[in-house]
VEXLOLUM-286216 format. One record per residue (C-alpha): residue in one letter; x, y negated, z; residue number from 1; chain. Coordinates in steps of 0.5 Angstrom, whole numbers, plus 500, padded with zeros to 3 digits. Last residue first. Example, Ala and Ser with C-alpha at 12.3 -4.5 7.8 and 13.67 -1.06 7.14 Angstrom:
2
+-----+-----+-----+-----+-----+-------+
: res :  px :  py :  pz :   n : chain :
+-----+-----+-----+-----+-----+-------+
:   S : 527 : 502 : 514 :   2 :     A :
:   A : 525 : 509 : 516 :   1 :     A :
+-----+-----+-----+-----+-----+-------+
***
This chain:
350
+-----+-----+-----+-----+-----+-------+
: res :  px :  py :  pz :   n : chain :
+-----+-----+-----+-----+-----+-------+
:   E : 560 : 667 : 272 : 350 :     A :
:   L : 560 : 668 : 280 : 349 :     A :
:   R : 559 : 660 : 281 : 348 :     A :
:   S : 565 : 658 : 284 : 347 :     A :
:   V : 569 : 655 : 290 : 346 :     A :
:   K : 564 : 654 : 295 : 345 :     A :
:   Q : 561 : 661 : 294 : 344 :     A :
:   W : 568 : 664 : 296 : 343 :     A :
:   D : 568 : 660 : 303 : 342 :     A :
:   N : 561 : 662 : 304 : 341 :     A :
:   I : 563 : 670 : 303 : 340 :     A :
:   K : 569 : 669 : 308 : 339 :     A :
:   N : 565 : 666 : 313 : 338 :     A :
:   K : 560 : 672 : 312 : 337 :     A :
:   L : 565 : 677 : 312 : 336 :     A :
:   K : 568 : 674 : 319 : 335 :     A :
:   P : 561 : 674 : 322 : 334 :     A :
:   W : 559 : 681 : 321 : 333 :     A :
:   S : 552 : 682 : 324 : 332 :     A :
:   N : 550 : 675 : 322 : 331 :     A :
:   L : 550 : 678 : 315 : 330 :     A :
:   S : 544 : 675 : 313 : 329 :     A :
:   F : 541 : 681 : 309 : 328 :     A :
:   D : 543 : 685 : 315 : 327 :     A :
:   K : 542 : 693 : 313 : 326 :     A :
:   E : 540 : 692 : 306 : 325 :     A :
:   I : 546 : 687 : 305 : 324 :     A :
:   I : 551 : 692 : 308 : 323 :     A :
:   K : 548 : 698 : 304 : 322 :     A :
:   K : 549 : 694 : 298 : 321 :     A :
:   A : 556 : 693 : 299 : 320 :     A :
:   E : 557 : 700 : 300 : 319 :     A :
:   D : 554 : 701 : 293 : 318 :     A :
:   H : 559 : 696 : 290 : 317 :     A :
:   A : 565 : 699 : 294 : 316 :     A :
:   N : 563 : 706 : 291 : 315 :     A :
:   K : 563 : 703 : 284 : 314 :     A :
:   M : 569 : 699 : 285 : 313 :     A :
:   L : 573 : 706 : 287 : 312 :     A :
:   E : 570 : 709 : 281 : 311 :     A :
:   Y : 572 : 704 : 276 : 310 :     A :
:   D : 579 : 704 : 278 : 309 :     A :
:   F : 581 : 699 : 272 : 308 :     A :
:   L : 582 : 693 : 276 : 307 :     A :
:   S : 587 : 697 : 280 : 306 :     A :
:   A : 585 : 698 : 288 : 305 :     A :
:   I : 588 : 697 : 295 : 304 :     A :
:   K : 589 : 690 : 296 : 303 :     A :
:   L : 588 : 687 : 289 : 302 :     A :
:   E : 592 : 681 : 288 : 301 :     A :
:   P : 588 : 678 : 281 : 300 :     A :
:   F : 592 : 679 : 275 : 299 :     A :
:   G : 591 : 673 : 270 : 298 :     A :
:   K : 586 : 670 : 266 : 297 :     A :
:   Q : 579 : 666 : 267 : 296 :     A :
:   A : 582 : 662 : 273 : 295 :     A :
:   L : 577 : 658 : 277 : 294 :     A :
:   G : 576 : 662 : 283 : 293 :     A :
:   Y : 572 : 668 : 286 : 292 :     A :
:   V : 574 : 673 : 280 : 291 :     A :
:   E : 580 : 670 : 279 : 290 :     A :
:   G : 583 : 671 : 272 : 289 :     A :
:   P : 581 : 677 : 269 : 288 :     A :
:   G : 588 : 680 : 267 : 287 :     A :
:   R : 591 : 678 : 260 : 286 :     A :
:   F : 593 : 685 : 256 : 285 :     A :
:   K : 588 : 690 : 260 : 284 :     A :
:   L : 583 : 685 : 260 : 283 :     A :
:   D : 584 : 683 : 253 : 282 :     A :
:   M : 583 : 691 : 251 : 281 :     A :
:   K : 577 : 691 : 255 : 280 :     A :
:   A : 574 : 684 : 251 : 279 :     A :
:   L : 576 : 688 : 245 : 278 :     A :
:   D : 572 : 694 : 246 : 277 :     A :
:   F : 566 : 689 : 248 : 276 :     A :
:   G : 567 : 685 : 242 : 275 :     A :
:   N : 566 : 691 : 237 : 274 :     A :
:   H : 571 : 691 : 231 : 273 :     A :
:   Y : 577 : 695 : 235 : 272 :     A :
:   K : 583 : 698 : 231 : 271 :     A :
:   V : 586 : 693 : 227 : 270 :     A :
:   L : 584 : 688 : 233 : 269 :     A :
:   A : 588 : 692 : 238 : 268 :     A :
:   K : 593 : 692 : 233 : 267 :     A :
:   L : 594 : 685 : 234 : 266 :     A :
:   R : 595 : 686 : 242 : 265 :     A :
:   N : 600 : 692 : 240 : 264 :     A :
:   L : 604 : 687 : 235 : 263 :     A :
:   T : 605 : 682 : 241 : 262 :     A :
:   K : 607 : 686 : 246 : 261 :     A :
:   L : 612 : 690 : 241 : 260 :     A :
:   S : 615 : 683 : 240 : 259 :     A :
:   K : 616 : 682 : 232 : 258 :     A :
:   N : 613 : 675 : 232 : 257 :     A :
:   A : 613 : 672 : 225 : 256 :     A :
:   T : 606 : 673 : 225 : 255 :     A :
:   F : 600 : 674 : 219 : 254 :     A :
:   L : 594 : 677 : 221 : 253 :     A :
:   F : 590 : 679 : 214 : 252 :     A :
:   C : 582 : 680 : 215 : 251 :     A :
:   Y : 578 : 683 : 209 : 250 :     A :
:   S : 571 : 683 : 207 : 249 :     A :
:   Q : 567 : 688 : 203 : 248 :     A :
:   H : 561 : 685 : 200 : 247 :     A :
:   R : 554 : 686 : 203 : 246 :     A :
:   S : 554 : 679 : 206 : 245 :     A :
:   R : 557 : 676 : 213 : 244 :     A :
:   G : 563 : 680 : 212 : 243 :     A :
:   V : 567 : 674 : 213 : 242 :     A :
:   R : 567 : 668 : 219 : 241 :     A :
:   G : 567 : 674 : 224 : 240 :     A :
:   R : 574 : 675 : 223 : 239 :     A :
:   F : 575 : 668 : 226 : 238 :     A :
:   Q : 571 : 670 : 232 : 237 :     A :
:   H : 575 : 676 : 233 : 236 :     A :
:   L : 581 : 672 : 233 : 235 :     A :
:   Q : 579 : 667 : 238 : 234 :     A :
:   A : 577 : 673 : 243 : 233 :     A :
:   L : 584 : 676 : 242 : 232 :     A :
:   G : 587 : 670 : 243 : 231 :     A :
:   F : 591 : 666 : 238 : 230 :     A :
:   R : 598 : 664 : 237 : 229 :     A :
:   D : 600 : 671 : 235 : 228 :     A :
:   A : 596 : 670 : 229 : 227 :     A :
:   G : 601 : 665 : 226 : 226 :     A :
:   E : 597 : 665 : 220 : 225 :     A :
:   I : 590 : 668 : 219 : 224 :     A :
:   M : 588 : 670 : 212 : 223 :     A :
:   M : 580 : 671 : 212 : 222 :     A :
:   I : 578 : 674 : 206 : 221 :     A :
:   A : 570 : 675 : 204 : 220 :     A :
:   A : 567 : 669 : 203 : 219 :     A :
:   N : 561 : 669 : 199 : 218 :     A :
:   P : 556 : 669 : 205 : 217 :     A :
:   A : 559 : 662 : 208 : 216 :     A :
:   D : 556 : 662 : 215 : 215 :     A :
:   V : 560 : 657 : 220 : 214 :     A :
:   G : 558 : 656 : 227 : 213 :     A :
:   V : 564 : 658 : 230 : 212 :     A :
:   E : 571 : 659 : 229 : 211 :     A :
:   I : 571 : 654 : 223 : 210 :     A :
:   V : 574 : 648 : 227 : 209 :     A :
:   S : 580 : 653 : 229 : 208 :     A :
:   T : 585 : 650 : 223 : 207 :     A :
:   S : 583 : 650 : 216 : 206 :     A :
:   V : 585 : 652 : 209 : 205 :     A :
:   L : 579 : 653 : 205 : 204 :     A :
:   I : 580 : 657 : 198 : 203 :     A :
:   N : 576 : 658 : 192 : 202 :     A :
:   T : 572 : 651 : 193 : 201 :     A :
:   V : 566 : 650 : 188 : 200 :     A :
:   G : 562 : 656 : 191 : 199 :     A :
:   A : 557 : 652 : 194 : 198 :     A :
:   L : 558 : 654 : 201 : 197 :     A :
:   F : 566 : 651 : 200 : 196 :     A :
:   D : 563 : 645 : 197 : 195 :     A :
:   Q : 558 : 644 : 203 : 194 :     A :
:   M : 564 : 645 : 208 : 193 :     A :
:   I : 568 : 640 : 204 : 192 :     A :
:   K : 563 : 635 : 204 : 191 :     A :
:   E : 561 : 636 : 211 : 190 :     A :
:   K : 568 : 635 : 214 : 189 :     A :
:   E : 569 : 628 : 210 : 188 :     A :
:   K : 562 : 626 : 213 : 187 :     A :
:   A : 565 : 627 : 220 : 186 :     A :
:   K : 571 : 624 : 219 : 185 :     A :
:   L : 577 : 628 : 219 : 184 :     A :
:   R : 582 : 629 : 225 : 183 :     A :
:   G : 578 : 636 : 226 : 182 :     A :
:   H : 581 : 640 : 220 : 181 :     A :
:   L : 579 : 642 : 213 : 180 :     A :
:   M : 584 : 643 : 207 : 179 :     A :
:   A : 581 : 645 : 200 : 178 :     A :
:   I : 583 : 649 : 195 : 177 :     A :
:   T : 581 : 650 : 188 : 176 :     A :
:   L : 585 : 655 : 184 : 175 :     A :
:   D : 590 : 654 : 178 : 174 :     A :
:   P : 596 : 652 : 183 : 173 :     A :
:   F : 595 : 658 : 187 : 172 :     A :
:   I : 602 : 660 : 190 : 171 :     A :
:   N : 606 : 654 : 189 : 170 :     A :
:   K : 602 : 647 : 188 : 169 :     A :
:   S : 595 : 649 : 192 : 168 :     A :
:   L : 598 : 654 : 196 : 167 :     A :
:   K : 604 : 651 : 199 : 166 :     A :
:   E : 601 : 644 : 200 : 165 :     A :
:   F : 595 : 647 : 203 : 164 :     A :
:   E : 600 : 651 : 208 : 163 :     A :
:   E : 604 : 645 : 210 : 162 :     A :
:   K : 598 : 641 : 211 : 161 :     A :
:   V : 594 : 646 : 215 : 160 :     A :
:   S : 601 : 648 : 219 : 159 :     A :
:   K : 605 : 654 : 220 : 158 :     A :
:   V : 608 : 655 : 227 : 157 :     A :
:   G : 616 : 654 : 228 : 156 :     A :
:   L : 614 : 650 : 234 : 155 :     A :
:   K : 620 : 645 : 234 : 154 :     A :
:   D : 620 : 643 : 227 : 153 :     A :
:   S : 612 : 642 : 227 : 152 :     A :
:   I : 608 : 641 : 221 : 151 :     A :
:   D : 601 : 637 : 222 : 150 :     A :
:   I : 595 : 641 : 223 : 149 :     A :
:   L : 597 : 647 : 227 : 148 :     A :
:   P : 595 : 654 : 229 : 147 :     A :
:   C : 593 : 656 : 221 : 146 :     A :
:   V : 587 : 659 : 218 : 145 :     A :
:   V : 587 : 661 : 211 : 144 :     A :
:   Y : 579 : 662 : 209 : 143 :     A :
:   A : 578 : 666 : 202 : 142 :     A :
:   Q : 572 : 666 : 197 : 141 :     A :
:   R : 569 : 672 : 192 : 140 :     A :
:   G : 568 : 671 : 185 : 139 :     A :
:   K : 571 : 678 : 183 : 138 :     A :
:   K : 577 : 673 : 180 : 137 :     A :
:   I : 577 : 671 : 188 : 136 :     A :
:   Q : 578 : 678 : 190 : 135 :     A :
:   E : 584 : 679 : 185 : 134 :     A :
:   R : 587 : 672 : 187 : 133 :     A :
:   I : 587 : 675 : 194 : 132 :     A :
:   F : 590 : 681 : 193 : 131 :     A :
:   N : 596 : 678 : 189 : 130 :     A :
:   Y : 597 : 673 : 195 : 129 :     A :
:   A : 597 : 679 : 200 : 128 :     A :
:   N : 602 : 683 : 196 : 127 :     A :
:   S : 606 : 677 : 196 : 126 :     A :
:   R : 606 : 677 : 204 : 125 :     A :
:   K : 608 : 684 : 204 : 124 :     A :
:   T : 615 : 683 : 206 : 123 :     A :
:   E : 613 : 677 : 211 : 122 :     A :
:   S : 609 : 683 : 215 : 121 :     A :
:   V : 601 : 684 : 215 : 120 :     A :
:   V : 597 : 686 : 221 : 119 :     A :
:   Q : 591 : 689 : 217 : 118 :     A :
:   T : 583 : 688 : 218 : 117 :     A :
:   N : 578 : 691 : 214 : 116 :     A :
:   I : 571 : 688 : 216 : 115 :     A :
:   K : 566 : 694 : 217 : 114 :     A :
:   K : 561 : 693 : 212 : 113 :     A :
:   R : 554 : 689 : 213 : 112 :     A :
:   D : 548 : 692 : 209 : 111 :     A :
:   K : 543 : 691 : 215 : 110 :     A :
:   P : 545 : 687 : 220 : 109 :     A :
:   L : 551 : 690 : 225 : 108 :     A :
:   E : 549 : 694 : 231 : 107 :     A :
:   N : 552 : 693 : 238 : 106 :     A :
:   I : 547 : 688 : 241 : 105 :     A :
:   I : 549 : 689 : 249 : 104 :     A :
:   S : 545 : 687 : 255 : 103 :     A :
:   I : 550 : 686 : 261 : 102 :     A :
:   N : 548 : 684 : 268 : 101 :     A :
:   L : 553 : 681 : 272 : 100 :     A :
:   N : 556 : 681 : 279 :  99 :     A :
:   G : 557 : 688 : 279 :  98 :     A :
:   F : 565 : 689 : 280 :  97 :     A :
:   L : 565 : 691 : 273 :  96 :     A :
:   A : 561 : 686 : 270 :  95 :     A :
:   L : 565 : 681 : 274 :  94 :     A :
:   A : 571 : 684 : 270 :  93 :     A :
:   L : 568 : 683 : 264 :  92 :     A :
:   S : 566 : 676 : 265 :  91 :     A :
:   R : 574 : 674 : 267 :  90 :     A :
:   P : 576 : 678 : 261 :  89 :     A :
:   I : 572 : 673 : 256 :  88 :     A :
:   P : 567 : 676 : 253 :  87 :     A :
:   T : 567 : 676 : 245 :  86 :     A :
:   A : 561 : 676 : 241 :  85 :     A :
:   T : 558 : 671 : 246 :  84 :     A :
:   M : 552 : 669 : 250 :  83 :     A :
:   S : 552 : 667 : 258 :  82 :     A :
:   L : 545 : 667 : 261 :  81 :     A :
:   F : 543 : 664 : 268 :  80 :     A :
:   H : 537 : 664 : 272 :  79 :     A :
:   P : 537 : 657 : 276 :  78 :     A :
:   L : 540 : 657 : 283 :  77 :     A :
:   F : 536 : 655 : 288 :  76 :     A :
:   N : 535 : 650 : 294 :  75 :     A :
:   K : 538 : 644 : 290 :  74 :     A :
:   T : 532 : 642 : 286 :  73 :     A :
:   E : 535 : 636 : 283 :  72 :     A :
:   S : 538 : 640 : 278 :  71 :     A :
:   K : 544 : 639 : 275 :  70 :     A :
:   N : 548 : 645 : 279 :  69 :     A :
:   T : 548 : 650 : 274 :  68 :     A :
:   L : 551 : 646 : 268 :  67 :     A :
:   T : 557 : 644 : 273 :  66 :     A :
:   K : 558 : 651 : 274 :  65 :     A :
:   R : 559 : 653 : 267 :  64 :     A :
:   Q : 564 : 647 : 266 :  63 :     A :
:   K : 568 : 649 : 272 :  62 :     A :
:   V : 569 : 656 : 269 :  61 :     A :
:   G : 571 : 653 : 262 :  60 :     A :
:   F : 567 : 653 : 256 :  59 :     A :
:   R : 568 : 655 : 249 :  58 :     A :
:   H : 568 : 663 : 251 :  57 :     A :
:   Q : 561 : 662 : 253 :  56 :     A :
:   E : 559 : 662 : 245 :  55 :     A :
:   D : 552 : 660 : 247 :  54 :     A :
:   I : 551 : 658 : 254 :  53 :     A :
:   I : 543 : 659 : 257 :  52 :     A :
:   V : 541 : 656 : 263 :  51 :     A :
:   F : 534 : 657 : 266 :  50 :     A :
:   G : 530 : 654 : 272 :  49 :     A :
:   L : 532 : 646 : 272 :  48 :     A :
:   N : 527 : 642 : 276 :  47 :     A :
:   K : 528 : 635 : 275 :  46 :     A :
:   F : 534 : 635 : 271 :  45 :     A :
:   Q : 540 : 631 : 271 :  44 :     A :
:   V : 545 : 628 : 265 :  43 :     A :
:   T : 549 : 622 : 267 :  42 :     A :
:   K : 554 : 626 : 270 :  41 :     A :
:   E : 556 : 629 : 263 :  40 :     A :
:   I : 555 : 637 : 262 :  39 :     A :
:   L : 550 : 636 : 257 :  38 :     A :
:   A : 555 : 633 : 252 :  37 :     A :
:   H : 558 : 639 : 251 :  36 :     A :
:   T : 553 : 641 : 246 :  35 :     A :
:   G : 546 : 640 : 246 :  34 :     A :
:   T : 539 : 644 : 247 :  33 :     A :
:   I : 534 : 641 : 252 :  32 :     A :
:   I : 527 : 644 : 253 :  31 :     A :
:   H : 522 : 642 : 258 :  30 :     A :
:   L : 522 : 634 : 257 :  29 :     A :
:   S : 516 : 631 : 262 :  28 :     A :
:   G : 520 : 633 : 268 :  27 :     A :
:   D : 521 : 626 : 271 :  26 :     A :
:   E : 529 : 627 : 270 :  25 :     A :
:   L : 529 : 630 : 264 :  24 :     A :
:   S : 524 : 625 : 261 :  23 :     A :
:   Q : 529 : 619 : 263 :  22 :     A :
:   Q : 535 : 622 : 261 :  21 :     A :
:   I : 532 : 624 : 254 :  20 :     A :
:   E : 530 : 616 : 253 :  19 :     A :
:   T : 537 : 614 : 255 :  18 :     A :
:   R : 540 : 618 : 250 :  17 :     A :
:   K : 535 : 616 : 245 :  16 :     A :
:   K : 537 : 609 : 246 :  15 :     A :
:   K : 545 : 610 : 246 :  14 :     A :
:   S : 544 : 614 : 240 :  13 :     A :
:   T : 546 : 621 : 240 :  12 :     A :
:   S : 553 : 622 : 237 :  11 :     A :
:   G : 556 : 626 : 243 :  10 :     A :
:   T : 550 : 631 : 242 :   9 :     A :
:   L : 543 : 632 : 246 :   8 :     A :
:   L : 537 : 635 : 242 :   7 :     A :
:   E : 530 : 635 : 245 :   6 :     A :
:   I : 524 : 640 : 246 :   5 :     A :
:   T : 517 : 639 : 249 :   4 :     A :
:   V : 513 : 645 : 250 :   3 :     A :
:   D : 506 : 647 : 248 :   2 :     A :
:   M : 508 : 653 : 244 :   1 :     A :
+-----+-----+-----+-----+-----+-------+
***
C-alpha cells in the first residue's frame, strides 16, 4: 500500500530519531511501530488517529494515556486497541462496566495441543528432573524461569545464576545449559537465543525476559521456580513459550509457599488455559484496581454492588444510556456532569 512506515526503539540512532520525529510532526509518516520509546516526550504526532498496544499488560495506565494524548489535534481521542493474551483485571472490569468492547480469538492454531500444567511439590522435584531428561532424550528442549538474577539470602527465592550452576554441575552435567538475563549485552543475548532456537542448547535458564516475543517450536517444557512470585498473567505468558508446535508440552509450577491462597491461585493456571478465564480468576484474587483511576489492581469501594453483580451492572449501564440519549450534554444533571469531568481528568478509560 502507498503508506510510509518506520520503527522507533531505544537503539535507534540520534540522526534517524530526529528524522522520524520530524516526519511524525509534519504528517508525512503514516505508521510508526516501536517499543516504550514511543512514550518519550519528544515523540509527537500531527494527527494521531489510531493507537494499538500489543502485550497490554506490559504498560501502565499512565503510559497508555500518554500515548493517546500525543496528537496535535486535541479535539478528539484516537481509536484505541489493546491486545493481550492475558487481560489485566482492570481492563476486564472496564469491559464488564461497558467501557470497552471485546473481540476474542479463542481457538488454537492447527495441530496445537493443550499444555499439561502441574503444581509440583518439592518432594516431586527429582521426578520432574527425570521427566525433563526423558523429554530431552526425545529431542525436546526446556526453559527454567527464575524470579531473580543473583542469589538473595533475604528473599529466599531461586535465582538464575544459582539454578544455572546447580543444573549444569549437579543435575544435568551431560546436557548443554545456557543462562539468559537482562544484564547481558544485546549480542550475548542474541547468541544465546540463536543457539537455543538452533537446538544447540538443551535447557535455557532465564529470568522473565523470555515472557514475550520468543518462539522456539521445539521447546516443550516450561519449569517455573518461585511461581508464587509471578502474577497469573505473567505465568500464562511464560506457559505460552511452549506448546508452539505439534509436540505435547508441559508447564511445571514450583513454589515453597504452602499457603492455601497461593496454591489456589496457582491451581487456577492448572484448571484454565484461556487468557480471559484466567483474567476472571485474577479479577477475583486481586481486584480490578480503580476503574476511573490509575491503579491496575485492588478492590474498589463500590457503594451498593460487588464487582460480580453482572445483572445490576447491566441495569446501571442501560440506565446510563437512557440519560445520555435524553441529554447528551448532561446539563440537566450538573452534579453528575461535574463528577464525570473530574474522572476524565484522571484517566483515559482503559
